[in-house]
C-alpha positions, 0 to 999 in steps of 0.5 A: 648219230642216233642210238635207241636202247630198249629193255624190260624197264624202259627205253634210252635215246642217245642223239649226238652232233658234233662239230669239228675238234679243235687239236693241240698237238707236242711231240718230241724225238729226243732220244735214240729209241724213245720218243713221245707225244701229248695231245689235248682235244676240245669239241663241242657237242650237242651229245644228249640222253633221253629216257622217261621224260628226263633228258641230260645235254653235254656240251663240251668233251675235253681229251688230254692224252700221252702216248710213249713209243718205244723204237726198235730202230734208231732215228736215221732208219728208213723203216722203225717199227715201235712199241707203243703205249700211253693213257689218257682222260675224258671229261664231258661237261653238261650245260643243263641245271642239276637236279637231285632226283631218287626213284 
């Protein structure tokens, strides 16, 4: 995926090619109406952002998320409508050397 954004102050370009992610999933269905899952995803990518001759590379993406499901019918029902809520976090890790920059 290549995206270019242009405005009055300049142009920025986003280049990305991604490898297949690794996913670890744990789910539970212990209660009649409530179930949940925890998910961890690791993705190695070549995400690169560049603008005005400066370039930043992000090689690794970690995602951790949790979901809770409230089912309106019990576990034995053929159809189980549900409400869901959750939260998560993504951590991008760069591989380039950090440098101080002040325009």
